[in-house]
C-alpha positions in Angstrom: -3.5 -24.3 -1.1 -1.3 -23.7 2.0 0.1 -20.5 0.4 -3.4 -19.1 -0.2 -4.4 -20.0 3.4 -1.4 -18.2 4.8 -2.0 -15.2 2.6 -5.6 -14.9 3.8 -4.7 -15.3 7.5 -1.9 -12.8 7.1 -4.3 -10.3 5.5 -6.9 -10.7 8.3 -4.1 -10.3 10.9 -2.9 -7.1 9.3 -6.4 -5.7 9.2 -7.0 -6.5 12.9 -3.6 -5.2 13.9 -4.4 -1.9 12.1 -7.4 -1.3 14.4 -6.0 -2.7 17.7 -2.7 -1.0 17.3 -4.4 2.3 16.7 -6.6 1.9 19.7 -3.7 1.1 22.0 -2.1 4.4 21.0 -4.9 6.4 22.5 -6.2 4.6 25.5 -5.0 5.7 28.9 -2.1 4.0 30.7 -1.2 1.6 27.8 -1.1 4.5 25.3 1.2 6.6 27.5 4.5 7.5 25.8 6.3 6.5 29.1 5.0 3.0 28.6 7.6 0.9 26.7 6.8 1.0 23.0 8.0 -2.6 22.5 5.6 -3.9 25.2 2.8 -1.9 23.7 3.7 -3.4 20.3 3.9 -6.9 21.7 0.5 -6.4 23.4 -1.1 -5.2 20.1 0.4 -8.2 18.2 -0.8 -10.6 20.9 -4.3 -9.3 20.9 -4.4 -9.3 17.1 -3.2 -12.9 17.0 -5.9 -14.0 19.4 -8.6 -12.1 17.6 -7.7 -13.5 14.1 -9.7 -16.7 14.4 -12.5 -15.0 16.3 -13.0 -12.1 13.8 -12.2 -14.2 10.7 -15.9 -14.6 9.7 -16.6 -10.9 9.6 -13.3 -9.9 7.9 -13.5 -8.7 4.3 -12.3 -10.8 1.4 -8.7 -10.4 0.4 -8.5 -7.5 -2.1 -7.3 -8.0 -5.6 -5.3 -4.8 -5.8 -3.3 -2.5 -3.7 -5.8 0.3 -3.7 -8.5 -1.8 -2.1 -6.0 -2.9 0.5 -5.1 0.7 1.4 -8.8 1.6 1.6 -9.5 -1.3 4.0 -6.5 -0.6 6.2 -7.2 3.1 6.2 -10.8 2.4 7.3 -9.5 0.2 10.2 -7.1 2.9 11.3 -9.9 5.4 11.3 -12.1 3.2 13.3 -9.3 2.4 15.7 -8.6 6.1 16.1 -12.3 6.9 16.7 -12.7 4.2 19.3 -9.4 5.2 21.0 -10.5 8.8 21.2 -13.9 7.8 22.6 -12.3 5.7 25.3 -9.7 8.3 26.0 -12.4 11.0 26.4 -14.0 9.0 29.1 -10.9 9.4 31.3 -10.8 13.2 30.9 -13.5 13.6 33.6 -10.8 13.4 36.3 -8.8 16.2 34.5 -11.9 18.4 34.3 -12.8 17.8 37.9 -9.2 18.3 39.1 -8.8 21.6 37.2 -12.1 22.9 38.7 -11.1 21.8 42.2 -7.7 23.4 41.9 -9.2 26.7 40.9 -11.7 26.8 43.8 -9.2 25.5 46.3 -6.3 27.9 45.5 -4.0 25.2 44.2 -4.2 26.0 40.5 -0.5 27.1 40.3 0.8 23.9 41.8 1.7 21.7 38.8 2.5 18.0 38.6 2.6 15.4 35.8 -0.8 14.0 34.9 -0.7 10.6 33.2 -4.2 11.1 31.7 -3.3 14.1 29.6 0.4 13.3 29.6 1.5 16.7 30.5 1.9 19.1 33.5 -1.4 20.0 35.1 -2.8 21.1 38.4 -1.8 18.9 41.3 -5.3 17.8 42.1 -5.9 16.8 38.5 -2.7 14.8 38.5 -3.6 13.1 41.8 -7.1 12.2 40.5 -5.6 11.0 37.2 -3.1 8.7 39.0 -5.9 7.3 41.3 -8.2 6.7 38.3 -5.5 4.9 36.3 -4.6 2.8 39.3 -8.3 1.9 40.0 -8.7 1.1 36.3 -6.4 -1.9 36.7 -7.3 -2.8 40.3 -11.0 -3.1 39.4 -10.2 -5.0 36.2 -11.9 -2.4 34.0 -9.0 -2.8 31.7 -10.5 -6.2 30.8 -13.6 -4.4 29.7 -11.4 -2.2 27.5 -10.1 -5.3 25.8 -13.6 -6.7 25.5 -14.7 -3.5 23.9 -12.0 -3.9 21.3 -13.5 -7.3 20.4 -17.1 -6.1 20.5 -16.2 -3.2 18.2 -16.2 -5.6 15.3 -19.9 -6.1 15.7 -20.5 -2.3 15.5 -17.9 -1.6 12.8 -17.4 -4.6 10.5 -14.1 -4.3 8.5 -14.4 -3.3 4.9 -17.9 -1.7 5.2 -18.5 2.0 4.7 -18.4 4.3 7.8 -21.0 6.8 8.9 -18.7 9.6 9.7 -21.6 11.9 10.8 -22.8 9.4 13.5 -19.2 8.9 14.6 -18.6 12.6 15.0 -21.9 13.0 16.9 -21.0 10.2 19.2 -17.6 11.6 20.0 -19.2 15.0 20.6 -21.7 13.5 23.0 -19.0 11.6 24.8 -17.0 14.8 25.3 -20.1 16.5 26.6 -20.8 13.7 29.1 -17.2 13.8 30.2 -17.3 17.5 30.9 -20.6 17.2 32.7 -19.3 14.4 34.9 -16.1 16.4 35.7 -18.2 19.3 36.9 -20.4 16.9 38.9 -17.4 15.3 40.6 -16.2 18.7 41.7 -19.7 19.8 43.0 -18.8 19.3 46.7 -15.9 21.7 46.3 -18.0 24.2 44.5 -20.6 24.2 47.3 -17.9 24.4 50.1 -16.1 27.1 48.2 -19.3 29.2 47.8 -20.2 28.8 51.4 -16.6 29.7 52.4 -16.4 32.9 50.3 -19.8 34.0 51.6 -18.7 33.6 55.2 -15.4 35.3 54.3 -17.3 38.2 52.9 -19.4 38.5 56.0 -16.3 38.3 58.1 -14.6 41.2 56.3 -17.7 43.3 56.8 -17.7 42.6 60.5 -13.9 43.0 61.0 -12.3 45.0 58.2 -9.0 45.1 60.1 -8.4 41.3 59.7 -5.6 40.6 57.2 -8.0 38.5 55.1 -5.5 37.5 52.4 -3.1 35.8 54.9 -6.0 34.1 56.7 -8.1 33.1 53.8 -5.6 31.3 51.5 -4.1 28.8 54.0 -7.6 28.0 55.5 -9.0 27.5 52.0 -6.3 25.0 51.1 -6.8 23.1 54.4 -10.6 22.9 54.0 -10.2 21.7 50.4 -7.8 19.0 51.4 -10.2 17.8 54.1 -13.1 17.8 51.6 -10.9 15.9 49.1 -10.0 13.3 51.7 -13.7 12.8 52.6 -15.0 12.7 49.0 -12.3 11.0 46.9 -13.8 7.6 47.5 -17.3 8.6 46.3 -15.8 10.5 43.4 -13.9 7.5 42.1 -16.9 5.2 42.6 -19.1 7.5 40.4 -16.3 7.9 37.9 -15.6 4.2 37.5 -19.3 3.4 37.2 -19.6 6.0 34.4 -16.6 4.4 32.5 -18.1 1.0 32.9 -21.5 2.1 31.6 -20.0 3.9 28.6 -17.9 0.9 27.7 -20.7 -1.7 27.8 -22.3 -0.7 24.5 -19.1 -1.5 22.8 -18.9 -4.9 24.4 -22.3 -5.8 23.2 -23.7 -7.1 26.5 
């Protein structure tokens, strides 16, 4: 009796760990390769251990053969990867906004490490990525990330067949919303840049002898930095509200 009880609980734990561990690979900050792998593994094990009695009722029955076990675990890994990509795509809005801002402000060639995409990117994109990651923990939205992992078992019960078409459509919609939000966040810079270049064009017509290249570039960078300082608070507020709204359906509240 005790042996059977331990086998069932070990099976449920492995199923839960397959999903949670996969999610933690993709989500920002915690899924960063610079984040210690042992700590990430310990966190996945701890969350799986806590969820074992909570998700026990919706867990599938212990399979009778290895093939069924592989199918169940593969399905959990697929769901975890899907949820991780959906959550990760929400955080690419800062990358999109940063790239657009860098292009219109003349700082596209200045590169820095961006923790969101985990590679070198434009300095504004890296700055916004660091600020967004910091605010993610300061505002306790990372708690909402963990709650969404728990709530995902209501949307995707382990062992049931997956609707891959709906999952692909949802991921595509999320990427679309992320790109749209990124452009919206960079809207102040697009407006200022358009007005600046219009004024610059008028100035070159009025005074063709002005060395416009040496005047335009430094002034453009200064104006962009001023606009960034004035608008970064509002940008992050809109961004965090978007992330929170997109995570609530997974939480189930």
